[in-house]
C-alpha positions as CSV (number, residue, x, y, z in Angstrom):
1,M,-24.1,-0.9,-27.2
2,A,-21.5,-2.3,-24.3
3,S,-23.0,-3.4,-21.7
4,H,-22.4,-1.4,-18.5
5,G,-21.1,-4.2,-16.6
6,F,-21.3,-5.3,-12.8
7,W,-22.5,-1.4,-11.8
8,S,-25.2,-0.8,-13.8
9,F,-26.8,3.1,-14.4
10,G,-30.1,2.5,-12.6
11,T,-31.5,0.1,-10.1
12,E,-33.9,-2.5,-12.0
13,N,-37.3,-1.2,-9.8
14,G,-35.7,2.5,-9.7
15,G,-35.8,2.3,-5.9
16,N,-33.9,3.1,-2.8
17,N,-33.0,-0.4,-1.6
18,S,-30.9,0.1,1.3
19,S,-30.9,-3.5,2.0
20,Q,-29.1,-3.8,-0.9
21,S,-26.0,-6.4,-0.7
22,P,-22.6,-5.1,-1.6
23,S,-22.8,-7.0,-5.2
24,T,-26.1,-6.1,-6.0
25,P,-26.0,-3.9,-9.5
26,R,-26.7,-0.8,-8.6
27,A,-26.7,3.3,-10.4
28,W,-23.0,3.8,-11.0
29,C,-23.4,7.5,-9.6
30,Q,-25.2,6.3,-6.4
31,A,-22.5,4.0,-5.9
32,A,-20.0,6.5,-6.7
33,Q,-21.5,8.9,-3.9
34,K,-21.7,6.0,-1.5
35,F,-18.0,4.9,-1.9
36,T,-16.1,7.7,-3.2
37,G,-18.2,10.8,-1.4
38,G,-19.7,11.5,-4.8
39,L,-16.3,11.7,-7.0
40,G,-18.0,9.7,-9.5
41,S,-21.1,12.7,-9.1
42,K,-18.6,15.1,-9.7
43,L,-17.1,13.9,-13.0
44,C,-20.2,13.5,-14.5
45,A,-21.3,17.0,-13.5
46,L,-17.6,18.1,-14.8
47,L,-19.3,17.8,-18.4
48,S,-22.5,20.1,-17.5
49,V,-21.8,22.3,-14.5
50,G,-20.4,25.8,-15.8
51,E,-19.6,24.2,-19.1
52,G,-23.0,24.2,-20.5
53,E,-21.6,25.2,-24.2
54,K,-19.0,22.7,-24.2
55,T,-21.0,19.8,-23.3
56,T,-23.6,20.6,-25.9
57,D,-20.7,21.2,-28.5
58,S,-18.6,18.3,-27.6
59,T,-21.6,16.0,-27.5
60,T,-23.0,16.8,-30.9
61,K,-19.3,16.2,-32.2
62,Q,-18.6,12.6,-30.8
63,Q,-20.3,9.7,-32.8
64,G,-22.7,7.7,-30.8
65,A,-22.6,9.7,-27.6
66,T,-25.7,11.5,-25.8
67,L,-26.7,12.5,-22.6
68,E,-29.5,11.1,-20.5
69,T,-31.4,11.8,-17.3
70,C,-29.4,10.3,-14.5
71,E,-31.9,7.6,-12.5
72,C,-30.7,7.7,-9.4
73,S,-32.8,7.2,-6.7
74,K,-30.9,10.1,-4.3
75,P,-30.8,13.4,-5.1
76,C,-27.6,14.5,-7.3
77,N,-26.2,16.6,-10.2
78,C,-24.9,13.8,-12.5
79,S,-26.0,12.7,-15.8
80,K,-26.2,9.3,-17.4
81,T,-23.7,9.2,-20.5
82,N,-25.0,6.8,-23.2
83,V,-21.7,6.1,-25.3
84,D,-22.0,3.5,-28.5
85,F,-18.2,2.2,-28.2
86,S,-19.1,-0.1,-31.2
87,V,-18.4,3.0,-33.4
88,L,-15.7,4.2,-31.6
89,Y,-11.5,3.8,-31.3
90,S,-9.1,4.7,-29.3
91,T,-8.2,7.9,-31.2
92,D,-11.8,9.2,-30.1
93,L,-10.3,9.4,-26.7
94,L,-8.0,12.0,-25.3
95,P,-5.9,13.9,-26.6
96,A,-8.5,13.8,-29.2
97,T,-10.5,17.4,-29.3
98,D,-13.5,17.1,-27.7
99,G,-12.6,13.4,-26.5
100,D,-13.4,14.4,-22.7
101,L,-16.9,12.8,-22.8
102,A,-16.1,9.5,-24.4
103,T,-12.7,8.9,-22.2
104,I,-14.5,9.6,-19.1
105,T,-17.4,7.3,-19.8
106,F,-14.7,4.7,-21.5
107,L,-12.8,5.0,-18.2
108,Q,-16.5,4.5,-15.8
109,E,-16.7,0.8,-18.0
110,I,-13.0,0.2,-16.9
111,V,-14.1,0.9,-13.1
112,D,-17.2,-1.0,-13.5
113,I,-15.5,-4.3,-14.6
114,L,-12.8,-3.7,-12.2
115,L,-15.4,-3.0,-9.3
116,A,-17.2,-6.2,-10.3
117,Y,-13.9,-7.9,-10.5
118,I,-13.2,-6.8,-6.9
119,V,-16.2,-7.8,-5.3
120,K,-16.5,-11.2,-7.0
121,T,-12.7,-11.7,-5.4
122,F,-13.9,-11.6,-1.7
123,D,-16.8,-13.8,-2.9
124,R,-16.1,-17.0,-1.3
125,S,-19.2,-18.1,-3.8
126,T,-17.1,-17.8,-6.8
127,K,-14.3,-19.3,-8.0
128,V,-10.7,-18.8,-7.3
129,I,-10.0,-19.9,-11.0
130,D,-12.1,-20.6,-14.1
131,F,-9.5,-22.8,-15.5
132,H,-9.0,-23.7,-19.0
133,Y,-6.1,-26.0,-20.7
134,P,-3.7,-23.5,-22.9
135,N,-5.2,-25.2,-26.1
136,E,-8.9,-24.2,-24.8
137,L,-7.9,-20.6,-23.7
138,L,-6.5,-20.1,-27.3
139,Q,-9.4,-21.6,-28.9
140,T,-11.8,-19.8,-26.5
141,N,-10.7,-16.2,-27.7
142,N,-9.0,-14.6,-30.0
143,W,-6.1,-13.3,-28.6
144,E,-3.9,-12.5,-31.8
145,L,-2.6,-8.8,-32.9
146,S,-4.3,-7.4,-35.7
147,D,-3.1,-4.6,-38.5
148,E,-6.4,-2.5,-38.1
149,P,-7.6,-0.8,-34.5
150,E,-10.4,-2.8,-33.1
151,T,-13.4,-0.9,-31.4
152,L,-13.6,0.3,-27.8
153,D,-16.5,-2.3,-27.6
154,D,-14.2,-4.7,-28.5
155,I,-11.4,-3.5,-26.2
156,L,-13.8,-3.7,-23.2
157,L,-15.0,-7.3,-24.2
158,N,-11.1,-8.0,-24.1
159,C,-10.6,-6.6,-20.5
160,R,-13.7,-8.8,-19.0
161,A,-12.5,-12.0,-20.9
162,T,-9.2,-11.3,-19.4
163,L,-10.3,-10.9,-16.0
164,K,-12.4,-14.0,-16.8
165,Y,-9.8,-16.2,-16.7
166,A,-7.4,-14.7,-14.5
167,I,-6.6,-16.1,-11.2
168,K,-8.4,-14.4,-8.3
169,T,-5.5,-14.2,-6.1
170,G,-6.9,-11.9,-3.6
171,H,-9.4,-14.6,-2.9
172,P,-9.1,-16.2,0.7
173,R,-8.8,-19.2,-0.3
174,Y,-6.1,-18.6,-2.7
175,F,-2.9,-19.9,-0.8
176,N,-0.7,-21.0,-4.2
177,Q,1.9,-18.2,-3.8
178,L,4.0,-16.4,-0.9
179,S,2.0,-13.0,-2.4
180,T,-1.3,-12.8,-2.3
181,G,-4.0,-10.7,-0.7
182,L,-5.9,-7.5,-2.5
183,D,-5.4,-4.3,-0.5
184,M,-7.9,-1.6,-1.3
185,V,-5.6,1.5,-0.3
186,G,-2.5,-0.1,-2.0
187,L,-4.8,-0.7,-5.1
188,A,-5.6,2.9,-5.3
189,A,-2.2,3.9,-5.4
190,D,-1.6,1.8,-8.2
191,W,-3.8,2.9,-10.5
192,L,-2.8,6.7,-8.9
193,T,1.2,5.9,-10.1
194,S,-0.1,4.4,-13.2
195,T,-2.0,7.9,-13.9
196,A,1.1,9.8,-13.0
197,N,3.4,7.4,-15.6
198,T,6.1,9.0,-14.2
199,N,9.9,7.6,-13.4
200,M,11.8,7.3,-10.3
201,F,15.0,8.4,-11.7
202,T,15.4,11.5,-10.8
203,Y,13.6,14.4,-8.3
204,E,12.6,16.7,-11.4
205,I,10.4,14.3,-12.8
206,A,8.7,12.2,-9.5
207,P,9.7,14.7,-6.7
208,V,7.1,13.3,-4.4
209,F,7.9,9.8,-5.4
210,V,11.4,10.0,-4.7
211,L,10.9,11.8,-0.8
212,L,8.6,9.0,0.1
213,E,11.3,6.4,-1.2
214,Y,13.6,8.4,0.8
215,V,11.6,8.8,4.3
216,T,10.2,4.9,3.8
217,L,13.6,3.7,3.3
218,K,15.1,4.8,6.2
219,K,12.0,4.0,8.4
220,M,12.9,0.3,7.1
221,R,16.3,0.6,8.1
222,E,15.3,2.0,11.4
223,I,13.0,-1.1,12.4
224,I,16.1,-3.5,11.3
225,G,18.0,-1.8,13.9
226,W,20.6,0.1,11.7
227,P,21.3,3.4,14.0
228,E,19.0,6.4,13.0
229,G,17.8,5.0,9.9
230,N,21.3,5.3,8.3
231,G,22.4,3.6,4.9
232,D,21.0,3.3,1.8
233,G,18.7,1.4,-0.3
234,I,16.1,1.1,-3.3
235,F,13.2,-0.6,-4.5
236,S,13.5,-2.9,-7.2
237,P,11.6,-5.4,-9.6
238,G,11.7,-8.6,-7.0
239,G,13.2,-10.1,-4.3
240,A,16.1,-12.1,-7.0
241,I,16.8,-9.0,-8.4
242,S,17.1,-7.0,-4.4
243,N,19.5,-10.5,-4.0
244,M,21.5,-9.8,-7.2
245,Y,22.0,-6.3,-6.1
246,A,23.3,-7.4,-3.1
247,M,26.0,-9.6,-4.4
248,L,26.8,-7.0,-6.9
249,V,27.5,-4.1,-3.8
250,A,29.4,-6.8,-2.1
251,R,31.8,-7.7,-4.4
252,F,32.2,-4.2,-4.8
253,K,33.0,-3.0,-1.7
254,M,35.6,-6.2,-1.5
255,F,37.1,-5.5,-5.0
256,P,35.8,-1.9,-6.5
257,E,38.4,-2.1,-9.6
258,V,35.8,-5.3,-10.8
259,K,33.6,-2.1,-12.0
260,E,36.0,-1.4,-14.9
261,K,37.9,-4.4,-15.3
262,G,35.6,-7.0,-15.1
263,M,36.3,-10.7,-13.4
264,S,39.3,-11.2,-15.1
265,A,41.0,-8.9,-12.6
266,V,39.7,-10.3,-9.2
267,P,40.6,-13.5,-8.3
268,R,37.9,-16.2,-7.9
269,L,34.9,-15.5,-5.5
270,V,32.9,-17.9,-3.6
271,A,29.6,-16.7,-2.2
272,F,28.2,-19.3,0.2
273,T,24.0,-20.1,1.1
274,S,21.9,-22.1,2.5
275,E,20.5,-25.6,0.7
276,H,16.8,-24.9,1.0
277,S,18.1,-20.8,-0.3
278,H,16.4,-19.3,-2.5
279,F,17.4,-20.0,-6.6
280,S,18.1,-16.4,-7.2
281,I,21.7,-16.6,-5.2
282,K,22.9,-18.3,-7.7
283,K,20.9,-17.2,-10.5
284,G,22.7,-14.0,-9.4
285,A,25.9,-15.4,-9.7
286,A,25.6,-16.6,-13.1
287,A,24.1,-13.1,-14.2
288,L,27.1,-11.4,-12.6
289,G,30.1,-13.5,-14.1
290,I,30.8,-15.2,-10.8
291,G,29.2,-18.7,-11.8
292,T,26.9,-21.1,-10.3
293,D,29.8,-23.7,-9.2
294,S,30.8,-20.8,-7.2
295,V,27.9,-20.6,-4.9
296,I,28.8,-23.2,-2.0
297,L,26.1,-24.9,-0.3
298,I,26.1,-24.7,3.2
299,K,23.9,-28.0,5.1
300,V,20.7,-27.4,6.9
301,D,19.3,-29.1,9.7
302,E,15.9,-30.8,10.1
303,R,13.6,-27.7,10.1
304,G,15.7,-26.3,7.7
305,K,17.9,-24.0,9.2
306,M,21.4,-22.7,8.0
307,I,24.0,-25.2,10.1
308,P,26.5,-22.3,11.5
309,S,29.4,-24.9,12.3
310,D,29.0,-26.5,8.1
311,L,29.1,-22.4,7.0
312,E,32.6,-22.0,8.8
313,R,34.0,-25.6,7.5
314,R,33.3,-24.3,4.0
315,I,34.6,-20.7,4.5
316,V,37.6,-22.1,5.9
317,E,38.2,-24.7,3.1
318,A,37.2,-22.4,0.5
319,K,40.5,-20.2,1.7
320,Q,42.7,-23.4,1.8
321,K,42.0,-23.8,-2.3
322,G,42.9,-20.1,-3.1
323,F,38.9,-18.8,-3.3
324,V,37.9,-15.5,-1.7
325,P,34.7,-15.9,-0.2
326,F,32.9,-12.4,-0.4
327,F,29.3,-12.7,0.2
328,V,27.2,-14.9,3.1
329,S,23.1,-15.0,2.3
330,A,21.5,-16.1,5.4
331,T,17.5,-16.7,4.9
332,A,15.1,-15.3,7.1
333,G,12.1,-17.3,6.1
334,T,12.9,-20.0,3.7
335,T,10.8,-20.8,0.6
336,V,9.6,-24.2,1.6
337,Y,9.7,-24.5,5.4
338,G,9.8,-21.1,6.4
339,A,12.9,-21.3,8.0
340,F,14.5,-18.5,9.5
341,D,18.8,-18.7,9.6
342,P,20.7,-18.5,12.9
343,L,21.4,-14.7,11.9
344,I,23.5,-13.9,15.2
345,A,26.1,-17.3,14.7
346,I,26.7,-16.4,10.9
347,A,26.6,-12.8,11.8
348,D,29.9,-13.7,14.1
349,I,31.6,-16.0,11.5
350,C,30.9,-13.3,8.9
351,R,33.1,-10.9,11.0
352,K,35.9,-13.0,11.7
353,H,36.3,-14.0,8.2
354,K,35.6,-10.9,6.8
355,V,32.9,-11.7,4.5
356,W,29.8,-9.5,3.5
357,M,26.8,-10.9,5.4
358,H,23.4,-10.3,3.5
359,V,20.2,-11.7,4.8
360,D,17.4,-12.6,2.3
361,G,14.1,-11.4,4.4
362,A,11.9,-11.4,1.0
363,W,9.3,-13.9,2.7
364,G,10.4,-13.2,6.5
365,G,11.9,-9.7,6.7
366,S,8.0,-8.3,7.3
367,L,8.1,-10.2,11.0
368,L,10.3,-7.4,12.0
369,M,6.9,-5.4,11.7
370,S,5.9,-7.8,14.6
371,R,6.7,-7.3,18.2
372,K,5.4,-10.8,18.7
373,H,7.4,-12.5,16.0
374,R,10.5,-10.4,15.5
375,W,12.9,-12.2,17.8
376,K,12.7,-14.5,14.6
377,L,15.2,-12.4,13.1
378,N,17.8,-11.4,16.2
379,G,21.0,-10.6,14.4
380,V,19.5,-8.8,11.4
381,E,20.9,-5.6,12.2
382,R,24.2,-6.6,12.1
383,A,23.6,-7.0,8.2
384,N,25.4,-5.3,5.6
385,S,22.6,-5.8,3.4
386,V,18.3,-7.1,3.8
387,T,16.1,-7.5,1.0
388,W,12.4,-7.1,2.1
389,N,9.8,-7.9,0.0
390,P,6.4,-5.8,1.3
391,H,4.6,-7.3,-1.8
392,K,4.2,-10.6,0.4
393,M,3.1,-10.7,4.5
394,M,2.5,-6.6,3.8
395,S,0.0,-7.5,0.9
396,V,1.2,-4.3,-0.8
397,P,0.4,-5.1,-4.8
398,L,3.0,-6.5,-6.8
399,Q,5.7,-5.5,-7.4
400,C,7.3,-4.0,-4.0
401,S,10.7,-5.2,-3.0
402,A,13.4,-3.4,-1.3
403,L,17.5,-3.7,-0.9
404,L,18.4,-2.2,2.1
405,V,22.1,-1.5,2.6
406,R,24.0,-0.4,5.4
407,E,26.7,1.7,4.3
408,E,25.4,4.9,2.6
409,G,27.0,5.9,-0.7
410,L,28.2,2.2,-1.7
411,M,25.2,1.8,-4.1
412,Q,25.9,4.9,-5.7
413,R,29.5,4.4,-6.3
414,C,28.9,0.7,-7.4
415,N,26.5,1.3,-9.9
416,Q,27.1,5.2,-11.1
417,M,27.6,6.1,-14.5
418,H,27.5,9.8,-14.7
419,A,24.8,10.1,-17.6
420,C,25.3,13.9,-18.1
421,Y,21.6,13.9,-20.1
422,L,20.0,12.9,-17.0
423,F,22.4,13.6,-13.8
424,Q,23.2,17.0,-14.9
425,Q,25.6,18.0,-12.3
426,D,24.6,21.4,-12.2
427,K,20.7,21.4,-10.9
428,H,19.4,24.0,-8.8
429,Y,18.1,21.2,-6.5
430,D,20.2,18.9,-4.1
431,L,21.7,16.3,-6.1
432,S,21.3,13.6,-3.4
433,Y,17.8,13.2,-4.6
434,D,18.7,12.0,-8.4
435,T,18.2,8.0,-7.1
436,G,18.9,6.7,-10.6
437,D,22.5,6.4,-10.9
438,K,22.6,3.7,-8.5
439,A,20.2,1.9,-9.7
440,L,21.0,-1.1,-12.6
441,Q,18.0,0.2,-14.7
442,C,17.4,3.5,-16.3
443,G,13.8,3.3,-16.2
444,R,12.4,2.3,-13.1
445,H,8.4,1.6,-11.8
446,V,7.2,3.8,-8.7
447,D,6.7,1.2,-6.4
448,I,6.8,3.4,-3.3
449,F,3.5,4.9,-3.3
450,K,1.9,1.6,-2.8
451,L,3.4,1.0,0.2
452,W,3.9,4.4,1.9
453,L,0.4,5.0,1.4
454,M,-0.8,1.6,3.2
455,W,1.7,2.6,6.0
456,R,0.1,6.0,6.2
457,A,-3.9,4.0,6.6
458,K,-2.8,1.0,8.6
459,G,0.0,2.4,10.5
460,T,2.7,0.1,11.5
461,V,0.4,-1.3,14.0
462,G,-1.4,-2.2,11.1
463,F,0.6,-4.4,9.6
464,E,1.6,-5.9,13.0
465,A,-2.0,-7.1,13.7
466,Q,-2.0,-8.4,9.7
467,I,1.2,-9.9,10.0
468,D,-0.1,-11.5,13.7
469,K,-3.4,-12.8,12.0
470,C,-1.8,-15.0,9.8
471,L,0.6,-16.4,11.5
472,E,-2.3,-17.4,14.0
473,L,-4.1,-19.0,11.3
474,S,-1.1,-20.9,10.0
475,E,-0.8,-22.3,13.6
476,Y,-4.6,-23.1,13.7
477,L,-3.6,-25.3,10.9
478,Y,-0.7,-26.8,12.4
479,N,-2.7,-27.6,15.5
480,K,-5.8,-28.8,13.5
481,I,-3.9,-31.4,11.6
482,K,-0.8,-32.6,13.2
483,N,-2.9,-35.3,15.1
484,R,-5.7,-35.7,12.5
485,D,-5.9,-39.2,10.5
486,G,-4.5,-39.5,7.2
487,Y,-2.4,-36.3,8.0
488,E,1.9,-36.3,8.2
489,M,3.7,-33.3,9.0
490,V,6.9,-33.0,7.1
491,F,8.7,-31.7,10.1
492,D,8.6,-31.8,13.8
493,G,7.2,-29.2,15.5
494,K,5.1,-25.9,15.0
495,P,6.4,-24.1,11.8
496,Q,8.6,-20.6,12.3
497,H,6.4,-19.0,9.6
498,T,3.3,-19.2,7.7
499,N,4.6,-22.5,5.9
500,V,2.8,-25.5,7.0
501,C,4.2,-28.5,5.2
502,F,2.2,-31.7,5.2
503,W,1.4,-35.2,3.5
504,Y,-2.3,-36.0,2.7
505,L,-2.7,-39.9,2.7
506,P,-5.9,-40.8,1.4
507,P,-7.6,-44.1,3.4
508,G,-6.4,-46.3,0.6
509,L,-2.9,-45.6,1.3
510,R,-2.7,-45.5,5.0
511,Y,-2.2,-48.6,5.7
512,V,0.5,-49.4,3.0
513,E,3.5,-51.3,4.8
514,D,5.9,-51.6,1.6
515,K,8.0,-48.5,2.4
516,E,9.2,-47.7,-1.5
517,E,5.4,-48.7,-3.0
518,R,3.9,-45.7,-0.5
519,M,6.1,-43.7,-1.1
520,R,5.9,-43.9,-5.0
521,R,1.8,-43.7,-4.7
522,L,2.3,-40.8,-2.0
523,H,4.1,-38.5,-4.8
524,K,1.1,-38.7,-7.2
525,V,-1.3,-37.5,-4.2
526,A,-0.4,-33.9,-3.9
527,P,-0.2,-33.2,-7.8
528,V,-3.6,-34.8,-7.9
529,I,-5.8,-33.3,-5.8
530,K,-4.2,-30.1,-6.9
531,A,-5.2,-30.2,-10.2
532,R,-8.8,-30.8,-8.9
533,M,-8.5,-28.1,-6.9
534,M,-7.9,-25.6,-10.3
535,E,-10.6,-27.9,-12.2
536,Y,-13.3,-27.1,-9.5
537,G,-12.2,-23.8,-9.2
538,T,-12.4,-23.7,-5.0
539,T,-8.9,-23.2,-3.6
540,M,-5.4,-23.3,-4.4
541,V,-2.4,-24.3,-2.4
542,S,1.1,-25.3,-3.8
543,Y,3.0,-28.6,-3.6
544,Q,6.8,-29.5,-4.5
545,P,9.2,-32.5,-3.2
546,Q,12.4,-31.3,-1.1
547,G,15.4,-33.6,-1.2
548,E,14.7,-37.0,-0.6
549,K,11.0,-36.1,0.7
550,V,8.4,-36.9,-1.7
551,N,5.3,-34.3,-3.1
552,F,3.8,-32.5,0.3
553,F,1.6,-29.6,0.2
554,R,2.9,-26.0,1.4
555,M,0.3,-24.1,2.7
556,V,1.4,-20.3,3.0
557,I,-0.9,-17.5,4.2
558,S,0.1,-14.0,3.8
559,N,-4.1,-12.9,2.6
560,P,-5.5,-10.8,5.9
561,A,-8.8,-11.8,4.1
562,A,-8.4,-15.3,5.3
563,T,-10.6,-16.9,8.3
564,F,-10.3,-19.9,10.3
565,D,-13.4,-20.8,8.3
566,D,-11.4,-21.1,5.1
567,I,-8.6,-23.0,6.8
568,D,-11.6,-25.4,7.9
569,F,-12.2,-25.4,4.6
570,L,-8.9,-26.2,2.4
571,I,-8.8,-29.3,4.8
572,E,-12.6,-30.4,3.8
573,E,-11.7,-30.1,0.4
574,I,-8.0,-31.6,0.4
575,E,-10.1,-34.8,1.7
576,R,-13.0,-34.9,-0.6
577,L,-10.9,-34.6,-3.5
578,G,-8.3,-37.1,-2.4
579,Q,-10.5,-39.7,-0.7
580,D,-10.3,-42.0,-4.0
581,L,-6.7,-41.8,-4.7
């Protein structure tokens, strides 16, 4: 029989232990009553209360399924379900006839697995990662697909194994990516949208979700600073696609004929972005047929900010060569340094040369939610389009990326194809709510509900506090290591975002005078320490080179669960793992 997992049925002593920690095994229904107001009990009771005949009948029909008396220490109406999943298959679940008992019990098992993983994610005594090399992981479990179905017992084992080796991206000591954390309300929203399993292209099949996207995008445009929140927007599969949308719309705005006639009908277009911008700008140019050679990289200063004078110089040069500048992508929060380009100066140049101004705020756009930090995006309201990824600093579960466009209707004109089988013009409701024709995708995942529900739960002030806390933690790290033995900052001054870039110099390297030898050895330090972090499973932080600078650590903080103690732990762990290098 399958194990009931972390949240086992019944307590060891069968008594009520009010001092149990959240990670102590307990009866499922007791946990359900505590955390969901008795929802679990109601699910169990559904099989017996008012449906006695059906429950008895379905139980006898289900192979390996029995009902037992609940062992809860508190009075309740639930029943303990004992199902032998080793003899059941997916075909025994709903919509199978009388499949309700097996289905509910199977999903309860899945919830047990998920809840155990969630609790472990926030337990600092657990590993961030149970690391295995690829060949080891392939040999540890049988991941191959078979022609014959596996039992539900095997499926549960597959789920446990998958999470066993998964990276705990919500762990307070996971700092590896820009998107970290695990928000409980956002997670609940993700479960709900998966259960609803609908598409976002028309109001008729996603009425609530379409309306929530409408009101949320309007709110985001208001926060950007566009009058009355007017404009347009869409949620896309990620910041890279949002940036490509911006480039697509900018090209259409300048040369609408490109939609039907292609690139052969337009002159040689050129786009501009900083040397430290995200690779998606070049990738978008490649995908749209503009070409990566047509993306001109603008110099940055020592802090990684675009230099406006170089931007204008390169625009003038492009015009003199007969090229047509059509797109400037300024970055609000660069990936490595966390730099914010000077948006006001860039906006002046774009207006002067009649070029579309896009702000890639995938990483830094969420600072608009903070009254303390939004000044770093001064001038964003003058942009023609903005990318904003709530799945980063706002900790919305992946994926959640929005493109906001200042001109209403432009996305629709750029992308619509008038598919009559989907976007009929004689529907009985306002057709402006059929948003699918302004997207490149047909099928589009419901990303909006996670953000909307979290916004309702936290309020704008809640997101603000969360963002301010992450910035405070990064300042704490900076202040702690800027003058500490063995550390060198990659650039001078306090970081603008949560990116703290630094080298760690082991004791044996601190007094090497040969600069070339020092750099050669220093280049190897961060990769070795990172490898040891992963093998021990204690923490994770990213590293990379930048231009002529050898490998350095890029510490980013976007997880609201992180604390000052976690920052202290990271410093101590780097020193412990690197002291012998």
